[in-house]
TORKOL-4160 file (C-alpha; in steps of 0.2 Angstrom, whole numbers, padded with zeros to 4 digits, m for minus):
440
<pt num="1" X="0087" Y="m0320" Z="0088"/>
<pt num="2" X="0081" Y="m0308" Z="0074"/>
<pt num="3" X="0085" Y="m0309" Z="0056"/>
<pt num="4" X="0096" Y="m0293" Z="0056"/>
<pt num="5" X="0108" Y="m0301" Z="0068"/>
<pt num="6" X="0110" Y="m0316" Z="0057"/>
<pt num="7" X="0113" Y="m0305" Z="0042"/>
<pt num="8" X="0127" Y="m0296" Z="0051"/>
<pt num="9" X="0135" Y="m0312" Z="0056"/>
<pt num="10" X="0134" Y="m0319" Z="0038"/>
<pt num="11" X="0140" Y="m0303" Z="0031"/>
<pt num="12" X="0155" Y="m0304" Z="0043"/>
<pt num="13" X="0158" Y="m0322" Z="0038"/>
<pt num="14" X="0157" Y="m0318" Z="0020"/>
<pt num="15" X="0169" Y="m0303" Z="0021"/>
<pt num="16" X="0181" Y="m0314" Z="0031"/>
<pt num="17" X="0180" Y="m0328" Z="0018"/>
<pt num="18" X="0182" Y="m0315" Z="0004"/>
<pt num="19" X="0198" Y="m0308" Z="0012"/>
<pt num="20" X="0206" Y="m0325" Z="0010"/>
<pt num="21" X="0209" Y="m0326" Z="0029"/>
<pt num="22" X="0209" Y="m0343" Z="0037"/>
<pt num="23" X="0199" Y="m0347" Z="0053"/>
<pt num="24" X="0211" Y="m0352" Z="0067"/>
<pt num="25" X="0208" Y="m0361" Z="0083"/>
<pt num="26" X="0196" Y="m0346" Z="0088"/>
<pt num="27" X="0186" Y="m0347" Z="0072"/>
<pt num="28" X="0177" Y="m0331" Z="0073"/>
<pt num="29" X="0190" Y="m0319" Z="0081"/>
<pt num="30" X="0192" Y="m0309" Z="0065"/>
<pt num="31" X="0174" Y="m0309" Z="0062"/>
<pt num="32" X="0171" Y="m0302" Z="0079"/>
<pt num="33" X="0185" Y="m0289" Z="0076"/>
<pt num="34" X="0177" Y="m0284" Z="0060"/>
<pt num="35" X="0159" Y="m0283" Z="0068"/>
<pt num="36" X="0168" Y="m0272" Z="0082"/>
<pt num="37" X="0175" Y="m0261" Z="0068"/>
<pt num="38" X="0158" Y="m0260" Z="0060"/>
<pt num="39" X="0151" Y="m0255" Z="0076"/>
<pt num="40" X="0164" Y="m0241" Z="0080"/>
<pt num="41" X="0162" Y="m0235" Z="0062"/>
<pt num="42" X="0143" Y="m0235" Z="0063"/>
<pt num="43" X="0144" Y="m0225" Z="0080"/>
<pt num="44" X="0156" Y="m0213" Z="0073"/>
<pt num="45" X="0145" Y="m0210" Z="0058"/>
<pt num="46" X="0130" Y="m0208" Z="0070"/>
<pt num="47" X="0140" Y="m0194" Z="0079"/>
<pt num="48" X="0145" Y="m0185" Z="0063"/>
<pt num="49" X="0127" Y="m0187" Z="0057"/>
<pt num="50" X="0120" Y="m0180" Z="0073"/>
<pt num="51" X="0132" Y="m0165" Z="0072"/>
<pt num="52" X="0127" Y="m0161" Z="0054"/>
<pt num="53" X="0109" Y="m0163" Z="0059"/>
<pt num="54" X="0110" Y="m0151" Z="0074"/>
<pt num="55" X="0118" Y="m0138" Z="0063"/>
<pt num="56" X="0105" Y="m0140" Z="0050"/>
<pt num="57" X="0091" Y="m0140" Z="0064"/>
<pt num="58" X="0099" Y="m0124" Z="0071"/>
<pt num="59" X="0099" Y="m0116" Z="0053"/>
<pt num="60" X="0081" Y="m0121" Z="0051"/>
<pt num="61" X="0076" Y="m0113" Z="0068"/>
<pt num="62" X="0086" Y="m0097" Z="0065"/>
<pt num="63" X="0080" Y="m0095" Z="0047"/>
<pt num="64" X="0062" Y="m0099" Z="0052"/>
<pt num="65" X="0063" Y="m0085" Z="0065"/>
<pt num="66" X="0069" Y="m0073" Z="0053"/>
<pt num="67" X="0056" Y="m0077" Z="0040"/>
<pt num="68" X="0042" Y="m0077" Z="0053"/>
<pt num="69" X="0048" Y="m0060" Z="0059"/>
<pt num="70" X="0049" Y="m0053" Z="0041"/>
<pt num="71" X="0031" Y="m0060" Z="0037"/>
<pt num="72" X="0024" Y="m0052" Z="0053"/>
<pt num="73" X="0032" Y="m0036" Z="0049"/>
<pt num="74" X="0027" Y="m0036" Z="0031"/>
<pt num="75" X="0009" Y="m0040" Z="0036"/>
<pt num="76" X="0009" Y="m0025" Z="0047"/>
<pt num="77" X="0017" Y="m0014" Z="0034"/>
<pt num="78" X="0003" Y="m0020" Z="0021"/>
<pt num="79" X="m0010" Y="m0015" Z="0034"/>
<pt num="80" X="m0003" Y="0002" Z="0036"/>
<pt num="81" X="0000" Y="0005" Z="0018"/>
<pt num="82" X="m0018" Y="0000" Z="0014"/>
<pt num="83" X="m0024" Y="0011" Z="0028"/>
<pt num="84" X="m0014" Y="0025" Z="0020"/>
<pt num="85" X="m0021" Y="0022" Z="0003"/>
<pt num="86" X="m0039" Y="0023" Z="0010"/>
<pt num="87" X="m0034" Y="0039" Z="0020"/>
<pt num="88" X="m0027" Y="0047" Z="0004"/>
<pt num="89" X="m0043" Y="0042" Z="m0006"/>
<pt num="90" X="m0054" Y="0050" Z="0007"/>
<pt num="91" X="m0043" Y="0065" Z="0008"/>
<pt num="92" X="m0043" Y="0067" Z="m0011"/>
<pt num="93" X="m0062" Y="0066" Z="m0012"/>
<pt num="94" X="m0063" Y="0079" Z="0002"/>
<pt num="95" X="m0051" Y="0090" Z="m0006"/>
<pt num="96" X="m0060" Y="0088" Z="m0023"/>
<pt num="97" X="m0076" Y="0093" Z="m0015"/>
<pt num="98" X="m0068" Y="0107" Z="m0007"/>
<pt num="99" X="m0061" Y="0113" Z="m0023"/>
<pt num="100" X="m0077" Y="0113" Z="m0031"/>
<pt num="101" X="m0085" Y="0123" Z="m0018"/>
<pt num="102" X="m0071" Y="0136" Z="m0018"/>
<pt num="103" X="m0071" Y="0137" Z="m0037"/>
<pt num="104" X="m0090" Y="0140" Z="m0036"/>
<pt num="105" X="m0089" Y="0153" Z="m0022"/>
<pt num="106" X="m0075" Y="0162" Z="m0031"/>
<pt num="107" X="m0084" Y="0162" Z="m0048"/>
<pt num="108" X="m0099" Y="0169" Z="m0039"/>
<pt num="109" X="m0089" Y="0182" Z="m0030"/>
<pt num="110" X="m0081" Y="0187" Z="m0047"/>
<pt num="111" X="m0098" Y="0188" Z="m0055"/>
<pt num="112" X="m0105" Y="0199" Z="m0041"/>
<pt num="113" X="m0089" Y="0210" Z="m0042"/>
<pt num="114" X="m0092" Y="0212" Z="m0061"/>
<pt num="115" X="m0110" Y="0216" Z="m0059"/>
<pt num="116" X="m0107" Y="0229" Z="m0045"/>
<pt num="117" X="m0093" Y="0237" Z="m0055"/>
<pt num="118" X="m0104" Y="0239" Z="m0070"/>
<pt num="119" X="m0118" Y="0246" Z="m0059"/>
<pt num="120" X="m0106" Y="0258" Z="m0050"/>
<pt num="121" X="m0099" Y="0264" Z="m0067"/>
<pt num="122" X="m0117" Y="0267" Z="m0073"/>
<pt num="123" X="m0121" Y="0276" Z="m0057"/>
<pt num="124" X="m0105" Y="0287" Z="m0058"/>
<pt num="125" X="m0109" Y="0291" Z="m0076"/>
<pt num="126" X="m0127" Y="0296" Z="m0072"/>
<pt num="127" X="m0121" Y="0306" Z="m0057"/>
<pt num="128" X="m0108" Y="0315" Z="m0068"/>
<pt num="129" X="m0121" Y="0320" Z="m0080"/>
<pt num="130" X="m0133" Y="0325" Z="m0067"/>
<pt num="131" X="m0120" Y="0335" Z="m0058"/>
<pt num="132" X="m0115" Y="0344" Z="m0074"/>
<pt num="133" X="m0133" Y="0348" Z="m0078"/>
<pt num="134" X="m0137" Y="0355" Z="m0061"/>
<pt num="135" X="m0121" Y="0365" Z="m0060"/>
<pt num="136" X="m0126" Y="0373" Z="m0077"/>
<pt num="137" X="m0143" Y="0377" Z="m0071"/>
<pt num="138" X="m0137" Y="0384" Z="m0054"/>
<pt num="139" X="m0125" Y="0395" Z="m0064"/>
<pt num="140" X="m0138" Y="0401" Z="m0076"/>
<pt num="141" X="m0150" Y="0404" Z="m0062"/>
<pt num="142" X="m0137" Y="0414" Z="m0053"/>
<pt num="143" X="m0133" Y="0424" Z="m0068"/>
<pt num="144" X="m0152" Y="0427" Z="m0071"/>
<pt num="145" X="m0155" Y="0433" Z="m0053"/>
<pt num="146" X="m0140" Y="0444" Z="m0054"/>
<pt num="147" X="m0146" Y="0452" Z="m0070"/>
<pt num="148" X="m0164" Y="0455" Z="m0064"/>
<pt num="149" X="m0158" Y="0463" Z="m0048"/>
<pt num="150" X="m0146" Y="0474" Z="m0058"/>
<pt num="151" X="m0159" Y="0479" Z="m0071"/>
<pt num="152" X="m0172" Y="0482" Z="m0057"/>
<pt num="153" X="m0161" Y="0495" Z="m0051"/>
<pt num="154" X="m0159" Y="0503" Z="m0068"/>
<pt num="155" X="m0177" Y="0502" Z="m0074"/>
<pt num="156" X="m0178" Y="0505" Z="m0093"/>
<pt num="157" X="m0189" Y="0498" Z="m0107"/>
<pt num="158" X="m0181" Y="0481" Z="m0106"/>
<pt num="159" X="m0186" Y="0479" Z="m0088"/>
<pt num="160" X="m0203" Y="0486" Z="m0091"/>
<pt num="161" X="m0206" Y="0472" Z="m0104"/>
<pt num="162" X="m0200" Y="0459" Z="m0092"/>
<pt num="163" X="m0212" Y="0466" Z="m0079"/>
<pt num="164" X="m0226" Y="0465" Z="m0092"/>
<pt num="165" X="m0222" Y="0447" Z="m0097"/>
<pt num="166" X="m0237" Y="0435" Z="m0095"/>
<pt num="167" X="m0225" Y="0421" Z="m0088"/>
<pt num="168" X="m0208" Y="0417" Z="m0083"/>
<pt num="169" X="m0204" Y="0409" Z="m0099"/>
<pt num="170" X="m0209" Y="0426" Z="m0108"/>
<pt num="171" X="m0199" Y="0435" Z="m0096"/>
<pt num="172" X="m0184" Y="0425" Z="m0100"/>
<pt num="173" X="m0187" Y="0427" Z="m0119"/>
<pt num="174" X="m0188" Y="0446" Z="m0117"/>
<pt num="175" X="m0171" Y="0445" Z="m0107"/>
<pt num="176" X="m0163" Y="0435" Z="m0122"/>
<pt num="177" X="m0170" Y="0448" Z="m0134"/>
<pt num="178" X="m0163" Y="0462" Z="m0124"/>
<pt num="179" X="m0146" Y="0453" Z="m0124"/>
<pt num="180" X="m0147" Y="0452" Z="m0105"/>
<pt num="181" X="m0147" Y="0433" Z="m0105"/>
<pt num="182" X="m0139" Y="0420" Z="m0117"/>
<pt num="183" X="m0150" Y="0409" Z="m0127"/>
<pt num="184" X="m0142" Y="0393" Z="m0120"/>
<pt num="185" X="m0146" Y="0399" Z="m0102"/>
<pt num="186" X="m0164" Y="0404" Z="m0107"/>
<pt num="187" X="m0166" Y="0387" Z="m0115"/>
<pt num="188" X="m0160" Y="0378" Z="m0100"/>
<pt num="189" X="m0170" Y="0388" Z="m0088"/>
<pt num="190" X="m0185" Y="0386" Z="m0099"/>
<pt num="191" X="m0183" Y="0367" Z="m0099"/>
<pt num="192" X="m0181" Y="0367" Z="m0080"/>
<pt num="193" X="m0198" Y="0377" Z="m0078"/>
<pt num="194" X="m0207" Y="0365" Z="m0090"/>
<pt num="195" X="m0201" Y="0351" Z="m0079"/>
<pt num="196" X="m0207" Y="0359" Z="m0064"/>
<pt num="197" X="m0224" Y="0362" Z="m0072"/>
<pt num="198" X="m0225" Y="0343" Z="m0077"/>
<pt num="199" X="m0221" Y="0339" Z="m0059"/>
<pt num="200" X="m0236" Y="0349" Z="m0053"/>
<pt num="201" X="m0226" Y="0363" Z="m0044"/>
<pt num="202" X="m0241" Y="0374" Z="m0039"/>
<pt num="203" X="m0229" Y="0387" Z="m0032"/>
<pt num="204" X="m0220" Y="0389" Z="m0048"/>
<pt num="205" X="m0236" Y="0390" Z="m0058"/>
<pt num="206" X="m0242" Y="0404" Z="m0047"/>
<pt num="207" X="m0226" Y="0413" Z="m0049"/>
<pt num="208" X="m0227" Y="0413" Z="m0068"/>
<pt num="209" X="m0244" Y="0423" Z="m0068"/>
<pt num="210" X="m0242" Y="0441" Z="m0074"/>
<pt num="211" X="m0245" Y="0454" Z="m0059"/>
<pt num="212" X="m0255" Y="0469" Z="m0060"/>
<pt num="213" X="m0247" Y="0486" Z="m0065"/>
<pt num="214" X="m0249" Y="0493" Z="m0047"/>
<pt num="215" X="m0239" Y="0478" Z="m0040"/>
<pt num="216" X="m0225" Y="0480" Z="m0052"/>
<pt num="217" X="m0212" Y="0480" Z="m0039"/>
<pt num="218" X="m0219" Y="0465" Z="m0031"/>
<pt num="219" X="m0220" Y="0456" Z="m0047"/>
<pt num="220" X="m0202" Y="0459" Z="m0052"/>
<pt num="221" X="m0197" Y="0453" Z="m0035"/>
<pt num="222" X="m0208" Y="0437" Z="m0037"/>
<pt num="223" X="m0198" Y="0433" Z="m0053"/>
<pt num="224" X="m0182" Y="0434" Z="m0043"/>
<pt num="225" X="m0189" Y="0424" Z="m0029"/>
<pt num="226" X="m0195" Y="0411" Z="m0041"/>
<pt num="227" X="m0178" Y="0410" Z="m0049"/>
<pt num="228" X="m0170" Y="0410" Z="m0032"/>
<pt num="229" X="m0181" Y="0396" Z="m0026"/>
<pt num="230" X="m0177" Y="0386" Z="m0042"/>
<pt num="231" X="m0159" Y="0389" Z="m0038"/>
<pt num="232" X="m0161" Y="0383" Z="m0020"/>
<pt num="233" X="m0169" Y="0367" Z="m0026"/>
<pt num="234" X="m0156" Y="0364" Z="m0039"/>
<pt num="235" X="m0142" Y="0366" Z="m0026"/>
<pt num="236" X="m0152" Y="0355" Z="m0014"/>
<pt num="237" X="m0154" Y="0342" Z="m0028"/>
<pt num="238" X="m0135" Y="0344" Z="m0032"/>
<pt num="239" X="m0131" Y="0341" Z="m0013"/>
<pt num="240" X="m0142" Y="0326" Z="m0012"/>
<pt num="241" X="m0135" Y="0319" Z="m0028"/>
<pt num="242" X="m0117" Y="0321" Z="m0022"/>
<pt num="243" X="m0122" Y="0313" Z="m0005"/>
<pt num="244" X="m0130" Y="0299" Z="m0014"/>
<pt num="245" X="m0115" Y="0297" Z="m0025"/>
<pt num="246" X="m0103" Y="0297" Z="m0010"/>
<pt num="247" X="m0113" Y="0284" Z="m0001"/>
<pt num="248" X="m0115" Y="0273" Z="m0016"/>
<pt num="249" X="m0096" Y="0275" Z="m0019"/>
<pt num="250" X="m0092" Y="0270" Z="m0001"/>
<pt num="251" X="m0104" Y="0255" Z="m0001"/>
<pt num="252" X="m0097" Y="0250" Z="m0018"/>
<pt num="253" X="m0079" Y="0251" Z="m0011"/>
<pt num="254" X="m0084" Y="0241" Z="0004"/>
<pt num="255" X="m0093" Y="0228" Z="m0006"/>
<pt num="256" X="m0078" Y="0227" Z="m0019"/>
<pt num="257" X="m0066" Y="0226" Z="m0005"/>
<pt num="258" X="m0075" Y="0211" Z="0003"/>
<pt num="259" X="m0078" Y="0203" Z="m0014"/>
<pt num="260" X="m0059" Y="0205" Z="m0019"/>
<pt num="261" X="m0054" Y="0198" Z="m0002"/>
<pt num="262" X="m0065" Y="0183" Z="m0004"/>
<pt num="263" X="m0058" Y="0180" Z="m0022"/>
<pt num="264" X="m0041" Y="0182" Z="m0016"/>
<pt num="265" X="m0044" Y="0171" Z="m0001"/>
<pt num="266" X="m0053" Y="0159" Z="m0013"/>
<pt num="267" X="m0038" Y="0159" Z="m0025"/>
<pt num="268" X="m0026" Y="0155" Z="m0011"/>
<pt num="269" X="m0037" Y="0141" Z="m0004"/>
<pt num="270" X="m0039" Y="0134" Z="m0022"/>
<pt num="271" X="m0020" Y="0134" Z="m0024"/>
<pt num="272" X="m0018" Y="0126" Z="m0007"/>
<pt num="273" X="m0031" Y="0113" Z="m0011"/>
<pt num="274" X="m0023" Y="0109" Z="m0028"/>
<pt num="275" X="m0006" Y="0107" Z="m0020"/>
<pt num="276" X="m0014" Y="0096" Z="m0006"/>
<pt num="277" X="m0022" Y="0085" Z="m0020"/>
<pt num="278" X="m0006" Y="0083" Z="m0029"/>
<pt num="279" X="0003" Y="0079" Z="m0013"/>
<pt num="280" X="m0010" Y="0066" Z="m0008"/>
<pt num="281" X="m0009" Y="0059" Z="m0026"/>
<pt num="282" X="0010" Y="0057" Z="m0024"/>
<pt num="283" X="0008" Y="0049" Z="m0007"/>
<pt num="284" X="m0005" Y="0037" Z="m0013"/>
<pt num="285" X="0006" Y="0032" Z="m0028"/>
<pt num="286" X="0021" Y="0029" Z="m0017"/>
<pt num="287" X="0010" Y="0019" Z="m0005"/>
<pt num="288" X="0003" Y="0008" Z="m0020"/>
<pt num="289" X="0021" Y="0005" Z="m0026"/>
<pt num="290" X="0027" Y="0000" Z="m0008"/>
<pt num="291" X="0011" Y="m0011" Z="m0007"/>
<pt num="292" X="0015" Y="m0020" Z="m0023"/>
<pt num="293" X="0033" Y="m0022" Z="m0018"/>
<pt num="294" X="0029" Y="m0028" Z="0000"/>
<pt num="295" X="0016" Y="m0040" Z="m0006"/>
<pt num="296" X="0028" Y="m0048" Z="m0018"/>
<pt num="297" X="0041" Y="m0049" Z="m0004"/>
<pt num="298" X="0028" Y="m0056" Z="0008"/>
<pt num="299" X="0023" Y="m0070" Z="m0004"/>
<pt num="300" X="0041" Y="m0074" Z="m0007"/>
<pt num="301" X="0044" Y="m0076" Z="0011"/>
<pt num="302" X="0029" Y="m0086" Z="0014"/>
<pt num="303" X="0034" Y="m0098" Z="0000"/>
<pt num="304" X="0051" Y="m0099" Z="0007"/>
<pt num="305" X="0045" Y="m0102" Z="0024"/>
<pt num="306" X="0034" Y="m0116" Z="0018"/>
<pt num="307" X="0048" Y="m0124" Z="0008"/>
<pt num="308" X="0060" Y="m0122" Z="0023"/>
<pt num="309" X="0047" Y="m0131" Z="0034"/>
<pt num="310" X="0045" Y="m0145" Z="0021"/>
<pt num="311" X="0064" Y="m0147" Z="0019"/>
<pt num="312" X="0067" Y="m0146" Z="0037"/>
<pt num="313" X="0053" Y="m0159" Z="0041"/>
<pt num="314" X="0059" Y="m0170" Z="0027"/>
<pt num="315" X="0077" Y="m0169" Z="0034"/>
<pt num="316" X="0071" Y="m0173" Z="0052"/>
<pt num="317" X="0061" Y="m0188" Z="0046"/>
<pt num="318" X="0076" Y="m0194" Z="0036"/>
<pt num="319" X="0087" Y="m0191" Z="0051"/>
<pt num="320" X="0075" Y="m0200" Z="0062"/>
<pt num="321" X="0074" Y="m0215" Z="0050"/>
<pt num="322" X="0093" Y="m0215" Z="0049"/>
<pt num="323" X="0095" Y="m0214" Z="0067"/>
<pt num="324" X="0082" Y="m0228" Z="0070"/>
<pt num="325" X="0090" Y="m0238" Z="0057"/>
<pt num="326" X="0108" Y="m0235" Z="0064"/>
<pt num="327" X="0101" Y="m0240" Z="0081"/>
<pt num="328" X="0094" Y="m0256" Z="0074"/>
<pt num="329" X="0110" Y="m0259" Z="0065"/>
<pt num="330" X="0120" Y="m0257" Z="0081"/>
<pt num="331" X="0108" Y="m0267" Z="0091"/>
<pt num="332" X="0110" Y="m0281" Z="0078"/>
<pt num="333" X="0129" Y="m0280" Z="0078"/>
<pt num="334" X="0129" Y="m0281" Z="0097"/>
<pt num="335" X="0117" Y="m0296" Z="0096"/>
<pt num="336" X="0128" Y="m0304" Z="0083"/>
<pt num="337" X="0144" Y="m0301" Z="0093"/>
<pt num="338" X="0135" Y="m0309" Z="0108"/>
<pt num="339" X="0130" Y="m0324" Z="0097"/>
<pt num="340" X="0147" Y="m0326" Z="0090"/>
<pt num="341" X="0155" Y="m0325" Z="0107"/>
<pt num="342" X="0143" Y="m0338" Z="0114"/>
<pt num="343" X="0145" Y="m0349" Z="0098"/>
<pt num="344" X="0164" Y="m0347" Z="0098"/>
<pt num="345" X="0165" Y="m0352" Z="0116"/>
<pt num="346" X="0159" Y="m0370" Z="0112"/>
<pt num="347" X="0167" Y="m0372" Z="0095"/>
<pt num="348" X="0179" Y="m0386" Z="0099"/>
<pt num="349" X="0166" Y="m0397" Z="0108"/>
<pt num="350" X="0153" Y="m0394" Z="0094"/>
<pt num="351" X="0166" Y="m0397" Z="0081"/>
<pt num="352" X="0169" Y="m0414" Z="0088"/>
<pt num="353" X="0151" Y="m0418" Z="0090"/>
<pt num="354" X="0147" Y="m0413" Z="0072"/>
<pt num="355" X="0161" Y="m0424" Z="0066"/>
<pt num="356" X="0149" Y="m0438" Z="0065"/>
<pt num="357" X="0138" Y="m0444" Z="0050"/>
<pt num="358" X="0135" Y="m0427" Z="0042"/>
<pt num="359" X="0153" Y="m0421" Z="0044"/>
<pt num="360" X="0160" Y="m0438" Z="0039"/>
<pt num="361" X="0151" Y="m0435" Z="0022"/>
<pt num="362" X="0164" Y="m0421" Z="0019"/>
<pt num="363" X="0178" Y="m0430" Z="0027"/>
<pt num="364" X="0189" Y="m0427" Z="0011"/>
<pt num="365" X="0189" Y="m0408" Z="0017"/>
<pt num="366" X="0202" Y="m0405" Z="0029"/>
<pt num="367" X="0195" Y="m0400" Z="0046"/>
<pt num="368" X="0207" Y="m0386" Z="0047"/>
<pt num="369" X="0201" Y="m0378" Z="0031"/>
<pt num="370" X="0191" Y="m0362" Z="0030"/>
<pt num="371" X="0176" Y="m0369" Z="0021"/>
<pt num="372" X="0175" Y="m0383" Z="0034"/>
<pt num="373" X="0176" Y="m0371" Z="0049"/>
<pt num="374" X="0163" Y="m0360" Z="0040"/>
<pt num="375" X="0151" Y="m0375" Z="0038"/>
<pt num="376" X="0154" Y="m0380" Z="0056"/>
<pt num="377" X="0150" Y="m0362" Z="0062"/>
<pt num="378" X="0134" Y="m0361" Z="0052"/>
<pt num="379" X="0128" Y="m0378" Z="0058"/>
<pt num="380" X="0132" Y="m0374" Z="0076"/>
<pt num="381" X="0123" Y="m0357" Z="0074"/>
<pt num="382" X="0108" Y="m0365" Z="0067"/>
<pt num="383" X="0107" Y="m0379" Z="0079"/>
<pt num="384" X="0109" Y="m0367" Z="0094"/>
<pt num="385" X="0096" Y="m0354" Z="0089"/>
<pt num="386" X="0084" Y="m0366" Z="0080"/>
<pt num="387" X="0084" Y="m0356" Z="0063"/>
<pt num="388" X="0078" Y="m0367" Z="0049"/>
<pt num="389" X="0086" Y="m0355" Z="0036"/>
<pt num="390" X="0103" Y="m0357" Z="0043"/>
<pt num="391" X="0101" Y="m0376" Z="0044"/>
<pt num="392" X="0096" Y="m0376" Z="0026"/>
<pt num="393" X="0111" Y="m0365" Z="0022"/>
<pt num="394" X="0123" Y="m0377" Z="0032"/>
<pt num="395" X="0115" Y="m0392" Z="0022"/>
<pt num="396" X="0118" Y="m0383" Z="0006"/>
<pt num="397" X="0136" Y="m0378" Z="0011"/>
<pt num="398" X="0139" Y="m0397" Z="0015"/>
<pt num="399" X="0133" Y="m0402" Z="m0002"/>
<pt num="400" X="0144" Y="m0389" Z="m0010"/>
<pt num="401" X="0159" Y="m0395" Z="m0001"/>
<pt num="402" X="0156" Y="m0414" Z="m0005"/>
<pt num="403" X="0153" Y="m0409" Z="m0023"/>
<pt num="404" X="0169" Y="m0399" Z="m0024"/>
<pt num="405" X="0180" Y="m0413" Z="m0017"/>
<pt num="406" X="0179" Y="m0424" Z="m0032"/>
<pt num="407" X="0177" Y="m0410" Z="m0045"/>
<pt num="408" X="0191" Y="m0399" Z="m0039"/>
<pt num="409" X="0180" Y="m0384" Z="m0040"/>
<pt num="410" X="0183" Y="m0368" Z="m0030"/>
<pt num="411" X="0174" Y="m0372" Z="m0014"/>
<pt num="412" X="0176" Y="m0354" Z="m0007"/>
<pt num="413" X="0166" Y="m0347" Z="m0022"/>
<pt num="414" X="0152" Y="m0359" Z="m0019"/>
<pt num="415" X="0151" Y="m0356" Z="m0001"/>
<pt num="416" X="0152" Y="m0337" Z="m0003"/>
<pt num="417" X="0138" Y="m0339" Z="m0016"/>
<pt num="418" X="0127" Y="m0349" Z="m0004"/>
<pt num="419" X="0130" Y="m0336" Z="0010"/>
<pt num="420" X="0126" Y="m0321" Z="m0002"/>
<pt num="421" X="0110" Y="m0330" Z="m0008"/>
<pt num="422" X="0105" Y="m0333" Z="0011"/>
<pt num="423" X="0109" Y="m0314" Z="0015"/>
<pt num="424" X="0098" Y="m0309" Z="0001"/>
<pt num="425" X="0084" Y="m0320" Z="0006"/>
<pt num="426" X="0085" Y="m0314" Z="0025"/>
<pt num="427" X="0085" Y="m0296" Z="0019"/>
<pt num="428" X="0070" Y="m0299" Z="0008"/>
<pt num="429" X="0061" Y="m0307" Z="0023"/>
<pt num="430" X="0066" Y="m0293" Z="0034"/>
<pt num="431" X="0059" Y="m0280" Z="0021"/>
<pt num="432" X="0043" Y="m0290" Z="0020"/>
<pt num="433" X="0041" Y="m0290" Z="0039"/>
<pt num="434" X="0044" Y="m0271" Z="0039"/>
<pt num="435" X="0031" Y="m0268" Z="0025"/>
<pt num="436" X="0018" Y="m0279" Z="0034"/>
<pt num="437" X="0021" Y="m0270" Z="0050"/>
<pt num="438" X="0019" Y="m0253" Z="0041"/>
<pt num="439" X="0003" Y="m0259" Z="0033"/>
<pt num="440" X="m0004" Y="m0265" Z="0049"/>
């Protein structure tokens, strides 16, 4: 028989004595009933504890599932947010590089357009001056040719002087003196002739030689031919200048159109790129905010899951220990009841057997008293199960009963004190055994 069983029996006996009840012809019937009540109460507590634990275990399982799902989801969100941030960083770098290229290209196009416009303005200015000058020359030559042809038909002194002129320049000077030609026209034509001489125009130089008198008519016609040739050259030069101007203007317009389109397209692309960079920055900022929030939430869920696991495991260990303890308690109660039932079955015989030397020593105590029957029960229990501690308790109880007969002391108080001390001693021994087993 194990110590917990004796403890249960002694506790029941102590409670029975404390309640003031007397032990009748079936000495431990009330003790047995009390143990049965303890047993039923312990079983009921076990059922209630099981129900509470199952509800708690279900809560642990459900909450752990929720937290695990949240942690898994948040980890996936963190991975997506980090990827999004990296993507926006890459996009921002690409857009920044693109913006630099576009700005450089646009600035180059603007510079080229500015230079082309300046060149075009200078070309237009030069053409205008050249065209004006050539028009004036052509007009002067036209008037000079017309005057010479008219004067040739009239003859006269002035025409004679023109024919005798040593050069075309002298002829023009004579025409000015004769009021046939304006000074401005003469100066312009003279300048033209001088330019022709500088350019090495042999034909012009030959035409400026004075003809013989016999060839007067041919000489006059030679002057006109020379002027006509100059006029033709001036007109050809004007046509060429106008053609060049037209072509240059057309080329400039094409170039300017292309550069303007390039600048326009560049400005549009720059605006788009800046908008893209701003949008990318906003997305990155939002993702970083979400990343911080999700990280905080994830850490909180991880910590809560760890605490939940710790609490649930602690509760499970407590429940297991409680269940084991309750099982041991029920086993001890059942064993105690069995012992009591076996002991009670031979109580009358044993009571007569023990009314010998030892019990005669307490003869002053009525055999029907509660203390006597408690003493008899403990000695019977010690004798049957060979428990030295119970034999010692019985001996001490007998001594207490003998001492109380003459002194008139409260025998129940002494007996209860002895039983209480024995219970404490047995519990200490049980605790010591448990510690030793745990250590081993």
